[in-house]
PyMOL CGO cylinders between C-alpha atoms (Angstrom):
from pymol import cmd
from pymol.cgo import CYLINDER

trace = [
    CYLINDER, 114.16, 79.80, 92.31, 115.79, 82.95, 93.17, 0.3, 1, 1, 1, 1, 1, 1,
    CYLINDER, 115.79, 82.95, 93.17, 119.40, 82.73, 94.73, 0.3, 1, 1, 1, 1, 1, 1,
    CYLINDER, 119.40, 82.73, 94.73, 119.71, 83.60, 98.34, 0.3, 1, 1, 1, 1, 1, 1,
    CYLINDER, 119.71, 83.60, 98.34, 122.57, 86.03, 97.57, 0.3, 1, 1, 1, 1, 1, 1,
    CYLINDER, 122.57, 86.03, 97.57, 120.20, 87.85, 95.29, 0.3, 1, 1, 1, 1, 1, 1,
    CYLINDER, 120.20, 87.85, 95.29, 117.53, 88.22, 97.92, 0.3, 1, 1, 1, 1, 1, 1,
    CYLINDER, 117.53, 88.22, 97.92, 119.99, 89.39, 100.31, 0.3, 1, 1, 1, 1, 1, 1,
    CYLINDER, 119.99, 89.39, 100.31, 121.35, 91.78, 97.84, 0.3, 1, 1, 1, 1, 1, 1,
    CYLINDER, 121.35, 91.78, 97.84, 117.81, 93.16, 97.06, 0.3, 1, 1, 1, 1, 1, 1,
    CYLINDER, 117.81, 93.16, 97.06, 116.52, 93.19, 100.46, 0.3, 1, 1, 1, 1, 1, 1,
    CYLINDER, 116.52, 93.19, 100.46, 119.71, 95.20, 101.88, 0.3, 1, 1, 1, 1, 1, 1,
    CYLINDER, 119.71, 95.20, 101.88, 119.01, 97.67, 99.26, 0.3, 1, 1, 1, 1, 1, 1,
    CYLINDER, 119.01, 97.67, 99.26, 115.16, 98.20, 99.16, 0.3, 1, 1, 1, 1, 1, 1,
    CYLINDER, 115.16, 98.20, 99.16, 114.32, 96.34, 102.24, 0.3, 1, 1, 1, 1, 1, 1,
    CYLINDER, 114.32, 96.34, 102.24, 112.47, 92.93, 103.18, 0.3, 1, 1, 1, 1, 1, 1,
    CYLINDER, 112.47, 92.93, 103.18, 108.80, 92.21, 102.83, 0.3, 1, 1, 1, 1, 1, 1,
    CYLINDER, 108.80, 92.21, 102.83, 106.66, 95.10, 103.59, 0.3, 1, 1, 1, 1, 1, 1,
    CYLINDER, 106.66, 95.10, 103.59, 103.58, 92.68, 104.91, 0.3, 1, 1, 1, 1, 1, 1,
    CYLINDER, 103.58, 92.68, 104.91, 103.19, 89.17, 106.13, 0.3, 1, 1, 1, 1, 1, 1,
    CYLINDER, 103.19, 89.17, 106.13, 100.07, 87.02, 105.90, 0.3, 1, 1, 1, 1, 1, 1,
    CYLINDER, 100.07, 87.02, 105.90, 97.83, 88.02, 108.92, 0.3, 1, 1, 1, 1, 1, 1,
    CYLINDER, 97.83, 88.02, 108.92, 99.45, 91.47, 109.22, 0.3, 1, 1, 1, 1, 1, 1,
    CYLINDER, 99.45, 91.47, 109.22, 96.90, 94.52, 109.64, 0.3, 1, 1, 1, 1, 1, 1,
    CYLINDER, 96.90, 94.52, 109.64, 97.89, 97.49, 107.78, 0.3, 1, 1, 1, 1, 1, 1,
    CYLINDER, 97.89, 97.49, 107.78, 96.69, 100.93, 106.31, 0.3, 1, 1, 1, 1, 1, 1,
    CYLINDER, 96.69, 100.93, 106.31, 96.11, 100.91, 102.58, 0.3, 1, 1, 1, 1, 1, 1,
    CYLINDER, 96.11, 100.91, 102.58, 96.05, 104.27, 100.99, 0.3, 1, 1, 1, 1, 1, 1,
    CYLINDER, 96.05, 104.27, 100.99, 92.69, 103.58, 99.48, 0.3, 1, 1, 1, 1, 1, 1,
    CYLINDER, 92.69, 103.58, 99.48, 90.95, 101.00, 101.55, 0.3, 1, 1, 1, 1, 1, 1,
    CYLINDER, 90.95, 101.00, 101.55, 91.69, 102.05, 104.93, 0.3, 1, 1, 1, 1, 1, 1,
    CYLINDER, 91.69, 102.05, 104.93, 92.66, 99.22, 107.51, 0.3, 1, 1, 1, 1, 1, 1,
    CYLINDER, 92.66, 99.22, 107.51, 93.12, 96.04, 105.74, 0.3, 1, 1, 1, 1, 1, 1,
    CYLINDER, 93.12, 96.04, 105.74, 94.20, 92.57, 106.84, 0.3, 1, 1, 1, 1, 1, 1,
    CYLINDER, 94.20, 92.57, 106.84, 96.70, 90.67, 104.55, 0.3, 1, 1, 1, 1, 1, 1,
    CYLINDER, 96.70, 90.67, 104.55, 95.28, 87.44, 103.77, 0.3, 1, 1, 1, 1, 1, 1,
    CYLINDER, 95.28, 87.44, 103.77, 97.59, 85.94, 101.13, 0.3, 1, 1, 1, 1, 1, 1,
    CYLINDER, 97.59, 85.94, 101.13, 100.52, 86.81, 98.69, 0.3, 1, 1, 1, 1, 1, 1,
    CYLINDER, 100.52, 86.81, 98.69, 104.07, 86.56, 98.78, 0.3, 1, 1, 1, 1, 1, 1,
    CYLINDER, 104.07, 86.56, 98.78, 107.12, 89.08, 98.62, 0.3, 1, 1, 1, 1, 1, 1,
    CYLINDER, 107.12, 89.08, 98.62, 109.11, 86.56, 96.67, 0.3, 1, 1, 1, 1, 1, 1,
    CYLINDER, 109.11, 86.56, 96.67, 107.91, 84.69, 93.62, 0.3, 1, 1, 1, 1, 1, 1,
    CYLINDER, 107.91, 84.69, 93.62, 109.49, 81.52, 91.96, 0.3, 1, 1, 1, 1, 1, 1,
    CYLINDER, 109.49, 81.52, 91.96, 111.59, 84.03, 89.59, 0.3, 1, 1, 1, 1, 1, 1,
    CYLINDER, 111.59, 84.03, 89.59, 111.89, 87.25, 91.30, 0.3, 1, 1, 1, 1, 1, 1,
    CYLINDER, 111.89, 87.25, 91.30, 110.37, 90.06, 93.58, 0.3, 1, 1, 1, 1, 1, 1,
    CYLINDER, 110.37, 90.06, 93.58, 106.45, 89.51, 93.41, 0.3, 1, 1, 1, 1, 1, 1,
    CYLINDER, 106.45, 89.51, 93.41, 105.37, 91.91, 96.32, 0.3, 1, 1, 1, 1, 1, 1,
    CYLINDER, 105.37, 91.91, 96.32, 101.67, 90.81, 95.30, 0.3, 1, 1, 1, 1, 1, 1,
    CYLINDER, 101.67, 90.81, 95.30, 99.09, 90.67, 98.13, 0.3, 1, 1, 1, 1, 1, 1,
    CYLINDER, 99.09, 90.67, 98.13, 95.53, 89.66, 98.73, 0.3, 1, 1, 1, 1, 1, 1,
    CYLINDER, 95.53, 89.66, 98.73, 93.78, 91.64, 101.49, 0.3, 1, 1, 1, 1, 1, 1,
    CYLINDER, 93.78, 91.64, 101.49, 90.32, 92.37, 103.18, 0.3, 1, 1, 1, 1, 1, 1,
    CYLINDER, 90.32, 92.37, 103.18, 89.26, 95.71, 103.85, 0.3, 1, 1, 1, 1, 1, 1,
    CYLINDER, 89.26, 95.71, 103.85, 88.18, 95.60, 107.55, 0.3, 1, 1, 1, 1, 1, 1,
    CYLINDER, 88.18, 95.60, 107.55, 85.40, 98.21, 107.54, 0.3, 1, 1, 1, 1, 1, 1,
    CYLINDER, 85.40, 98.21, 107.54, 83.65, 96.86, 104.34, 0.3, 1, 1, 1, 1, 1, 1,
    CYLINDER, 83.65, 96.86, 104.34, 84.89, 93.19, 104.25, 0.3, 1, 1, 1, 1, 1, 1,
    CYLINDER, 84.89, 93.19, 104.25, 85.70, 93.52, 100.61, 0.3, 1, 1, 1, 1, 1, 1,
    CYLINDER, 85.70, 93.52, 100.61, 88.42, 91.31, 99.06, 0.3, 1, 1, 1, 1, 1, 1,
    CYLINDER, 88.42, 91.31, 99.06, 91.21, 92.82, 97.13, 0.3, 1, 1, 1, 1, 1, 1,
    CYLINDER, 91.21, 92.82, 97.13, 94.52, 92.33, 95.70, 0.3, 1, 1, 1, 1, 1, 1,
    CYLINDER, 94.52, 92.33, 95.70, 97.47, 94.13, 94.21, 0.3, 1, 1, 1, 1, 1, 1,
    CYLINDER, 97.47, 94.13, 94.21, 101.21, 95.12, 94.42, 0.3, 1, 1, 1, 1, 1, 1,
    CYLINDER, 101.21, 95.12, 94.42, 102.58, 96.22, 97.71, 0.3, 1, 1, 1, 1, 1, 1,
    CYLINDER, 102.58, 96.22, 97.71, 102.47, 99.89, 98.78, 0.3, 1, 1, 1, 1, 1, 1,
    CYLINDER, 102.47, 99.89, 98.78, 104.25, 102.05, 101.34, 0.3, 1, 1, 1, 1, 1, 1,
    CYLINDER, 104.25, 102.05, 101.34, 102.56, 101.67, 104.80, 0.3, 1, 1, 1, 1, 1, 1,
    CYLINDER, 102.56, 101.67, 104.80, 101.33, 104.67, 106.31, 0.3, 1, 1, 1, 1, 1, 1,
    CYLINDER, 101.33, 104.67, 106.31, 101.35, 103.86, 109.85, 0.3, 1, 1, 1, 1, 1, 1,
]
cmd.load_cgo(trace, "trace")
């Protein structure tokens, strides 16, 4: 388990989770997607791995977080 002080230090430096399950965001390759699963923090450190569905095609994808282009 990652200590809270490590999470706090990391997030104060690089920011918190870019997404939450249920968010609709723009993916650089797949357009608008809905975040359907994943996590920012894993059991041993930063994960930032997400499952998402492209809204225009219904295709399911997953991958590491990206910069949100709003």
